[in-house]
C-alpha positions in Angstrom: 11.9 -37.7 -0.9 15.0 -36.0 0.5 15.1 -32.3 1.4 17.8 -31.8 -1.3 15.6 -33.3 -4.0 12.7 -31.2 -3.0 14.6 -27.9 -3.6 15.8 -28.2 -7.2 17.4 -25.4 -9.1 15.8 -24.3 -12.4 17.9 -26.7 -14.4 16.9 -29.6 -12.3 19.9 -29.9 -10.1 19.5 -30.0 -6.3 20.0 -26.6 -4.6 23.1 -26.4 -2.3 22.4 -26.7 1.4 23.5 -23.1 2.1 21.2 -21.8 -0.6 18.3 -23.8 0.8 19.0 -22.3 4.3 19.1 -18.8 2.8 15.7 -19.4 1.1 14.1 -20.6 4.3 15.5 -17.7 6.2 14.2 -15.3 3.6 10.8 -16.8 3.7 10.6 -16.6 7.5 11.6 -13.0 7.2 8.9 -12.2 4.6 6.3 -13.9 6.8 7.4 -12.1 10.0 7.2 -8.7 8.2 3.8 -9.8 6.9 2.6 -10.6 10.4 3.7 -7.2 11.8 2.2 -5.5 8.8 -1.1 -7.4 9.5 -1.3 -5.6 12.9 -0.2 -2.3 11.4 -3.0 -2.4 8.8 -5.4 -3.6 11.4 -4.7 -0.4 13.2 -4.5 2.3 10.6 -6.9 0.8 8.0 -9.4 0.2 10.8 -9.1 3.9 11.4 -9.2 5.0 7.8 -12.4 3.0 7.1 -14.4 5.5 9.2 -12.5 8.7 8.7 -14.9 10.0 6.1 -18.0 9.7 8.3 -16.0 10.8 11.4 -14.9 14.0 9.6 -18.4 14.6 8.4 -19.5 14.3 12.1 -16.9 16.9 13.0 -18.5 19.3 10.4 -15.9 18.9 7.6 -17.0 19.4 3.9 -16.3 17.2 1.0 -13.5 19.6 -0.1 -12.0 19.3 3.4 -12.1 15.5 3.3 -10.5 15.5 -0.2 -7.8 18.0 0.6 -6.9 16.6 4.1 -6.7 13.0 2.9 -4.9 14.1 -0.3 -2.4 16.2 1.6 -1.8 13.3 3.9 -1.1 11.1 0.9 1.2 13.8 -0.5 3.3 13.7 2.7 2.9 10.0 3.0 4.5 9.5 -0.4 6.5 12.6 -0.8 8.5 12.2 2.4 9.6 8.7 1.2 12.1 10.5 -1.0 13.8 11.8 2.1 13.4 8.5 4.0 14.7 6.5 1.0 17.8 8.7 0.4 18.6 8.6 4.1 18.3 4.8 4.2 20.6 4.5 1.2 23.1 6.9 2.6 23.3 5.4 6.1 22.2 1.8 5.6 20.3 2.2 8.9 17.2 0.4 7.6 15.9 -0.8 10.9 16.2 2.4 13.0 14.4 4.4 10.3 11.7 1.7 10.0 11.2 1.5 13.7 10.9 5.3 14.1 8.3 5.4 11.3 6.2 2.7 12.9 6.2 4.4 16.3 5.0 7.7 14.8 2.3 5.9 12.8 1.0 3.7 15.5 0.8 6.5 18.1 -1.2 8.7 15.8 -4.2 6.4 15.3 -5.4 5.8 18.8 -4.9 9.5 19.5 -7.9 10.2 17.3 -10.0 9.0 20.2 -9.0 12.2 22.1 -10.0 14.9 19.5 -13.3 16.7 19.1 -12.7 18.9 16.0 -11.9 18.2 12.4 -8.7 20.4 12.4 -7.3 18.3 15.3 -8.3 15.1 13.6 -6.7 16.3 10.4 -3.3 16.8 12.1 -3.3 13.2 13.4 -4.5 11.8 10.0 -1.6 13.6 8.3 0.9 12.5 11.0 -0.1 8.9 10.5 0.7 9.2 6.8 4.1 10.8 7.7 4.9 7.8 9.9 4.1 5.5 7.0 6.3 7.5 4.7 9.3 7.2 7.0 9.1 3.4 7.4 8.1 2.2 4.0 11.2 2.7 1.8 13.7 0.9 4.1 11.1 -1.8 4.9 10.5 -2.4 1.1 14.2 -2.6 0.5 14.6 -5.2 3.2 11.7 -7.1 1.5 13.4 -6.8 -1.9 16.6 -8.4 -0.5 14.5 -11.5 0.2 12.7 -11.4 -3.1 14.9 -13.6 -5.2 15.3 -16.1 -2.4 11.5 -16.8 -2.1 10.7 -17.1 -5.8 10.5 -13.5 -7.2 9.9 -9.9 -6.3 6.2 -10.2 -7.2 5.8 -13.2 -4.9 7.7 -11.6 -2.0 5.7 -8.3 -2.2 2.5 -10.2 -2.9 2.8 -12.5 0.2 3.6 -9.5 2.3 0.7 -7.4 0.9 -1.8 -10.3 1.3 -1.1 -10.5 5.0 -1.0 -6.7 5.1 -4.4 -6.4 3.6 -6.0 -9.1 5.6 -5.1 -7.0 8.6 -6.8 -4.2 6.7 -9.9 -6.4 6.5 -10.1 -7.3 10.2 -9.4 -3.8 11.4 -12.5 -2.3 9.8 -14.6 -5.3 10.9 -13.6 -4.7 14.5 -14.4 -1.0 14.2 -17.7 -1.8 12.5 -18.6 -4.0 15.5 -17.9 -1.2 17.9 -20.0 1.2 16.0 -22.8 -1.3 15.6 -23.0 -2.0 19.3 -22.0 1.3 20.8 -22.1 3.9 18.0 -19.0 5.6 19.6 -16.3 6.7 17.2 -14.0 7.6 20.0 -14.2 4.1 21.5 -13.5 2.6 18.1 -10.3 4.6 17.7 -9.3 3.8 21.3 -9.7 0.0 20.6 -7.0 0.3 17.9 -4.3 0.9 20.6 -4.2 -2.9 21.1 -3.0 -3.9 17.6 -0.7 -0.9 17.6 1.1 -2.2 20.6 1.3 -5.7 19.1 2.8 -4.2 15.9 5.5 -2.3 17.7 6.4 -5.4 19.7 6.8 -7.5 16.5 8.9 -4.8 14.8 11.4 -5.0 17.7 11.4 -8.8 17.5 12.0 -8.7 13.7 15.0 -6.3 14.3 16.5 -8.7 16.9 16.0 -11.8 14.7 17.1 -10.3 11.4 19.5 -7.4 12.0 20.9 -7.5 8.4 18.2 -8.5 5.9 20.5 -7.2 3.1 22.7 -10.3 3.6 19.9 -12.4 2.2 20.7 -11.0 -1.3 23.8 -13.0 -1.9 24.5 -12.1 -5.5 26.9 -9.1 -6.0 25.2 -5.9 -7.2 26.9 -3.6 -9.7 26.4 0.1 -9.1 26.1 2.2 -12.2 27.0 5.9 -12.3 24.5 6.9 -15.0 21.5 7.4 -12.7 18.2 5.7 -12.9 17.2 4.1 -16.2 14.8 5.9 -18.6 12.2 3.1 -18.2 12.0 4.0 -14.5 10.8 7.6 -15.4 8.4 6.4 -18.0 6.9 3.9 -15.6 6.6 6.7 -12.9 4.6 8.8 -15.4 2.1 5.9 -15.8 1.9 5.3 -12.1 1.3 9.0 -11.4 -1.8 8.9 -13.7 -3.1 5.9 -11.8 -2.6 7.7 -8.5 -4.3 10.9 -9.7 -7.5 9.0 -10.7 -7.6 6.7 -7.6 -10.0 8.3 -5.1 -9.0 7.9 -1.5 -11.3 5.8 0.6 -12.3 8.5 3.1 -13.9 10.4 0.3 -15.7 7.2 -0.9 -16.9 6.6 2.6 -18.0 10.3 2.9 -20.1 9.8 -0.2 -21.6 6.5 0.9 -22.6 8.0 4.2 -23.8 11.3 2.8 -25.8 9.8 0.0 -27.4 7.2 2.3 -26.0 4.3 0.4 -24.5 2.8 3.5 -24.5 3.6 7.3 -21.3 4.1 9.4 -20.8 0.4 10.2 -21.7 -0.7 6.7 -19.1 1.7 5.3 -16.5 0.0 7.5 -17.7 -3.4 6.2 -17.4 -2.1 2.6 -13.8 -1.3 3.4 -13.2 -4.7 4.9 -14.5 -6.3 1.7 -12.2 -4.1 -0.3 -9.2 -5.1 1.8 -10.1 -8.8 1.6 -10.1 -8.6 -2.2 -6.9 -6.6 -2.1 -5.1 -9.2 0.1 -6.3 -12.2 -2.0 -5.5 -10.4 -5.2 -2.0 -9.4 -4.1 -1.1 -13.0 -3.4 -2.3 -14.3 -6.7 -1.3 -11.3 -8.9 2.2 -11.1 -7.4 2.9 -14.6 -8.7 1.3 -13.8 -12.1 3.4 -10.6 -12.4 6.6 -12.6 -11.9 5.5 -14.8 -14.8 3.8 -12.5 -17.2 5.1 -9.0 -16.4 3.4 -5.8 -17.4 0.5 -7.4 -19.2 -0.9 -8.2 -15.8 -0.6 -4.6 -14.7 -2.2 -3.3 -17.9 -5.2 -5.6 -17.4 -5.7 -4.7 -13.8 -5.5 -1.0 -14.6 -8.4 -1.4 -17.0 -10.4 -3.3 -14.5 -9.8 -0.9 -11.6 -11.0 2.1 -13.6 -14.5 0.7 -13.1 -14.5 1.5 -9.4 -15.5 5.2 -9.8 -18.9 4.8 -11.6 -19.9 1.9 -9.3 -19.1 3.6 -6.0 -20.2 7.1 -6.9 -23.3 6.4 -9.0 -24.5 3.0 -7.8 -26.8 1.9 -5.1 -25.8 -0.4 -2.2 -24.8 -3.6 -4.2 -23.2 -1.8 -7.1 -21.2 0.3 -4.6 -20.1 -2.8 -2.8 -18.9 -4.3 -6.1 -17.1 -1.0 -6.8 -15.5 -1.1 -3.3 -14.2 -4.6 -4.1 -12.7 -3.4 -7.4 -11.2 -0.4 -5.6 -9.6 -2.9 -3.2 -8.2 -4.8 -6.1 -6.7 -1.6 -7.4 -5.2 -0.9 -4.0 -3.6 -4.3 -4.0 -2.0 -3.5 -7.3 -0.7 -0.2 -5.9 0.9 -1.8 -2.9 2.4 -5.0 -4.3 2.8 -5.1 -8.1 3.9 -1.4 -8.6 6.8 -1.7 -6.1 7.7 -5.2 -7.3 8.2 -3.7 -10.8 10.6 -1.1 -9.5 12.9 -3.5 -7.6 14.6 -5.1 -10.6 14.9 -1.8 -12.5 17.6 -0.5 -10.2 20.7 -1.9 -8.3 20.2 -2.9 -4.7 22.4 -0.1 -3.5 20.0 2.4 -5.0 16.7 0.7 -4.2 15.7 2.8 -1.2 16.3 6.0 -3.1 14.4 4.6 -6.1 11.5 3.5 -4.0 11.4 6.9 -2.2 11.7 8.9 -5.5 9.0 6.8 -7.2 6.5 7.0 -4.4 7.2 10.7 -3.9 6.1 11.4 -7.5 3.3 9.0 -7.0 2.2 10.9 -3.9 2.3 14.3 -5.5 -0.2 13.1 -8.1 -2.3 11.3 -5.5 -2.6 14.6 -3.6 -3.4 16.6 -6.8 -5.9 14.0 -7.9 -7.5 13.6 -4.4 -7.9 17.4 -4.1 -9.4 17.6 -7.6 -11.8 14.7 -6.9 -12.9 16.3 -3.7 -13.6 19.6 -5.3 -15.3 18.0 -8.3 -17.4 16.0 -5.9 -18.9 19.1 -4.3 -20.0 20.3 -7.8 -20.8 17.2 -10.0 -20.7 13.5 -9.5 -20.5 12.7 -13.2 -17.5 15.0 -13.5 -15.9 13.2 -10.6 -16.4 9.8 -12.2 -15.2 11.0 -15.6 -12.0 12.4 -14.0 -11.2 9.1 -12.2 -11.9 6.9 -15.2 -10.0 9.0 -17.8 -6.9 9.4 -15.5 -6.7 5.6 -15.0 -7.2 4.8 -18.7 -4.5 7.3 -19.7 -1.9 5.2 -17.9 -2.6 2.1 -20.0 -0.6 3.0 -23.1 2.3 4.0 -20.9 2.3 0.7 -19.2 2.1 -1.1 -22.5 5.2 0.9 -23.7 7.1 0.1 -20.5 6.2 -3.6 -20.9 7.7 -3.6 -24.5 10.8 -1.6 -23.5 11.7 -3.5 -20.4 10.7 -7.1 -19.7 10.6 -7.4 -15.9 12.5 -10.5 -14.9 12.6 -11.0 -11.1 15.2 -13.8 -11.4 17.7 -11.9 -13.6 
């Protein structure tokens, strides 16, 4: 079979050679971004898998863990508004992305040098700031490749799958260090290796693909009427999901404090969650391209189950809850941004991603702080808050699905 025949258009005609070359280039770009994200997640998710027990070791309370991690998420999402607007205004996608990765990758191994929870809190928050800086321009570059590789859901899903497999191996490496040496500082120092690999690949990607926006060959029409109403409705639903989604450091804090799992087992729980997240992202991204918001509605219902399982269950129920939590995280990182991309013109995408994730982050912070405070007083109240917030988003997503049929190929 000829190469031309193996790349048909939707109507059965063979794709032009130039279009096939663009498609292959776009796929290579998505895969390279996925590989560098593998090492990024290996680094910072390896760290985050043990932050809860580490902060407890440094004498932090549940409220402190909830507020610190929640405030980190607030900045980690809120500052994307600034980063997104800057990327749209300057079109300097790569310089902004590279700076963000440098800040983030430097913060994680530095945790090996601290011996108090306030110092650790500064680095935890700084890591989230670096992530905030690099995400909007990186996501825009991925979105430019989306149509060329089969759809926005597929592009973000492939990337997120590789991203989350890094998030699986990082905690496993950290767990191995803790199992053999029991040394948190050594575990954080180990993460310098994948951090350096990540930064090297970021520079390589910049050299090989200096203008990813050229992958989106179809002209984009810029409207002057602002973002569509459906964007704001969708943001309201996503904000509720964020508010009810406990950050993993608090889950890890609970597992360790309640004696459900030891330090290395807590890291393994996180690795399981990330494995589910990565696999789910790959499959669910493709399903989202085909079925739209009905996939998001179903996943929101399922992910609401994480709270009673991780906070009220024993070892095995908590492990299942961690897996469901990971599935929800995959939804947050792949399907949610994939749905935003076709809602706005390419020229406004960085601002839209930044604005969307800023609102998302504000409610993540408020929810994380509330969950941390509730945890210190009542586990049933903590669980009820998480479940009700998640379920409240379902009718909003149903409305968005009816009002706006996501079509990644339109």
